[in-house]
C-alpha positions, -999 to 999 in steps of 0.1 A, spaced: 600 408 545 584 370 545 591 341 517 548 336 517 548 383 515 569 380 486 553 355 468 518 368 470 532 395 459 547 379 431 514 359 423 492 396 422 522 416 396 518 379 377 479 387 376 485 421 363 508 417 337 479 387 328 452 414 324 478 440 309 491 415 282 454 404 277 438 440 274 466 444 248 455 412 231 417 427 228 425 467 218 432 481 187 467 478 175 483 506 176 460 526 197 466 547 229 452 521 251 463 492 236 503 510 239 497 517 277 478 482 282 519 472 263 539 493 282 523 481 317 527 443 312 564 452 300 570 474 330 562 452 354 587 430 339 610 442 361 595 442 393 586 405 386 622 399 376 635 403 409 604 390 436 610 364 418 644 360 423 636 367 454 619 338 458 640 313 435 665 322 463 647 315 490 635 283 478 662 271 455 641 238 446 621 263 426 654 268 405 638 251 378 604 259 380 616 303 379 634 290 344 603 273 331 586 310 334 617 332 328 610 328 285 578 347 290 603 375 305 624 372 274 589 370 251 580 403 269 609 422 264 615 415 227 579 416 218 579 451 231 614 459 219 598 451 180 573 478 188 596 502 196 620 527 164 646 508 158 676 540 167 657 541 196 653 509 223 640 485 196 680 476 189 698 476 219 666 458 242 665 428 210 700 424 212 697 422 255 659 394 245 687 379 219 714 375 247 690 366 278 676 342 253 711 324 245 717 323 285 678 304 289 691 276 261 724 272 274 713 271 312 686 250 306 710 222 294 721 212 331 683 208 341 674 183 310 707 164 324 695 167 356 663 152 349 677 125 326 692 109 354 665 102 381 648 64 384 633 48 356 595 56 360 599 91 372 587 116 342 602 126 315 605 163 321 640 160 301 617 160 274 600 194 282 624 207 291 646 203 261 617 212 235 615 250 257 648 246 253 653 244 220 621 267 210 643 292 230 670 284 203 653 288 179 633 321 189 667 335 201 688 332 162 656 348 150 670 378 168 701 373 155 687 373 125 667 409 133 692 420 143 719 413 118 685 426 92 689 461 107 654 457 128 619 439 116 595 462 89 562 460 73 541 431 86 566 408 93 573 434 123 539 434 136 539 393 130 568 392 155 552 418 179 519 396 178 529 365 182 558 373 212 533 394 231 510 370 227 524 335 241 544 355 264 508 368 276 496 330 278 525 320 295 522 345 324 481 338 325 486 295 323 517 301 349 500 326 372 463 304 369 485 270 377 501 290 409 465 301 420 451 263 417 482 250 436 479 270 465 441 267 468 432 231 453 390 241 452 399 266 428 411 238 400 383 237 368 386 239 333 362 273 340 391 288 352 417 288 325 394 306 297 414 335 301 446 316 291 419 300 263 417 334 252 448 342 246 456 316 227 426 320 208 433 355 199 473 354 199 465 332 166 437 353 153 459 378 148 483 367 142 468 347 110 454 383 102 489 403 106 508 379 89 487 366 52 457 389 56 464 426 62 495 435 52 487 472 56 493 463 95 523 472 89 532 501 103 530 494 146 530 529 162 562 530 182 
């Protein structure tokens, strides 16, 4: 299979994740369509990891790009696990997610050092990498806290599910649209990023609602 074929397949997988993620955000929380969309979103993750790994092996120079996109996978994993029963797949998948988060934090250090060593005048990419790594460290520590407490409950559980799945959708959507414009510059337009803006707005709406105004929504269907 050629690099182009894998790239196209990976792109459409990302597009499917984006559509499924947006649908999950839009649909009524806890409903069957919402769970179906969320499961499709999460179900594409393993295949996306495989295709992304193949692309990285084919083009090692893209390793940093793969690292930048990886938080979307981590958030999808831990966000989906939050909505599962803790005694079922919730705990092991949260543990797996925490391990992935820690791995990304550690592997981000050499990337930051590499960018910082670039000549003066080069883009300060190390700051961007350091910010991502710091956020990942924070998120991973939250995972550890949840593991130590034996799972999240009530509206905190719902909020955790919402912001992690929402942020994952934002990352996947923005990455997919950016990749499209890189390969097809004529598509470049602010209008193209409307799905990403929509994901940001809806995630903020549901996060505020579930975290501060609707504690009754704590029971996420598993």
